[in-house]
TORLUM-406389 format. One line per field, with one value per residue (C-alpha): x, y, z; residue number from 1. Coordinates in pm, whole numbers, plus 50000, padded with zeros to 5 digits. Last residue first. Example, Ala and Ser with C-alpha at 12.3 -4.5 7.8 and 13.67 -1.06 7.14 Angstrom:
<atoms>
u 51367|51230
v 49894|49550
w 50714|50780
i 2|1
</atoms>
This chain:
<atoms>
u 49740|49931|49794|49616|49603|49487|49242|49101|49069|48893|48657|48569|48513|48301|48089|48063|47923|48142|47994|47939|48266|48463|48758|49124|49358|49701|49829|50180|50230|50144|49833|49743|49843|49618|49305|49359|49381|49100|48851|48525|48451|48534|48385|48694|48865|49225|49362|49707|49958|50227|50545|50637|50616|50960|51147|50935|50867|50567|50408|50462|50332|50017|49949|49982|49733|49489|49476|49651|49476|49136|49037|48948|49130|49018|49277|49218|49548|49666|49866|49889|50214|50132|50251|50428|50111|49899|50107|50084|49714|49685|49866|49662|49317|49045|49224|49091|49229|49059|49155|49013|48770|48524|48283|48569|48569|48187|48171|48468|48337|48016|48162|48429|48172|47952|48238|48338|48689|48850|49160|49093|49403|49349|49519|49532|49466|49728|49621|49884|50144|50165|50002
v 52365|52068|52069|51730|51622|51963|52028|51687|51744|52086|51932|51658|51896|52104|51804|51675|52026|52279|52525|52304|52126|52435|52413|52529|52506|52393|52356|52484|52553|52913|52800|52585|52874|53124|52917|52803|53164|53262|53041|53145|52841|52603|52296|52184|52041|52114|52020|51871|51821|51570|51752|51738|51344|51208|51538|51515|51860|51914|51596|51659|52013|51896|51637|51900|52128|51840|51740|51448|51249|51329|51529|51903|52003|51734|51659|51562|51423|51394|51171|50919|50762|50401|50236|50567|50747|50518|50557|50952|50932|50710|50952|51248|51089|50879|50739|50660|50530|50629|50503|50746|50680|50951|50708|50633|51004|51033|50703|50814|51162|51021|50737|50964|51241|50989|50825|51147|51138|51281|51189|51108|50966|50994|50771|50827|50517|50451|50529|50819|50652|50335|49999
w 50867|50772|50412|50361|50731|50861|50582|50635|51004|50966|50709|50945|51238|51020|50912|51269|51387|51573|51806|52109|52075|52078|51836|51890|51618|51517|51867|51919|52272|52219|52056|52367|52602|52415|52408|52762|52885|52659|52861|52695|52475|52751|52581|52443|52131|52071|51717|51726|51421|51494|51455|51808|51845|51798|51927|52243|52403|52175|52288|52631|52631|52448|52708|52990|52790|52708|53085|53264|53522|53446|53142|53058|52736|52476|52223|51850|51750|51373|51152|51456|51566|51664|51976|52105|52038|52198|52523|52500|52467|52788|52977|52827|52911|52751|52453|52111|51771|51466|51121|50867|50584|50645|50778|51032|51103|51179|51380|51580|51629|51793|51987|52145|52217|52386|52575|52728|52860|52525|52307|51952|51762|51404|51163|50767|50571|50316|49957|49898|50109|49910|49995
i 131|130|129|128|127|126|125|124|123|122|121|120|119|118|117|116|115|114|113|112|111|110|109|108|107|106|105|104|103|102|101|100|99|98|97|96|95|94|93|92|91|90|89|88|87|86|85|84|83|82|81|80|79|78|77|76|75|74|73|72|71|70|69|68|67|66|65|64|63|62|61|60|59|58|57|56|55|54|53|52|51|50|49|48|47|46|45|44|43|42|41|40|39|38|37|36|35|34|33|32|31|30|29|28|27|26|25|24|23|22|21|20|19|18|17|16|15|14|13|12|11|10|9|8|7|6|5|4|3|2|1
</atoms>
């Protein structure tokens, strides 16, 4: 299988099983392979096993939150190039938005403001163009 036809892998990190399921079904229907993790520590382990093409990362999670996870990813030379899109319910927390962007997150999406089609388009753009 050549790189052009290889399935792109998304790591979806969220502690809400409903969100995971909803996003997973949509992204799998779009033709992606979707791995999941329910917290930052689990996400880092998953990434070491199989490096994803992109990470969708929730902010508020138990054990290790999204900002801490992003910091760990960007510090490691093996993972710092993986694009990360932050997903959150905290639309109004500018501090989190700014720290995530400063740490190197590609984008910051508020779950309640983004429908599945918009999420899918954003993921596709990030994977295809790196932005």
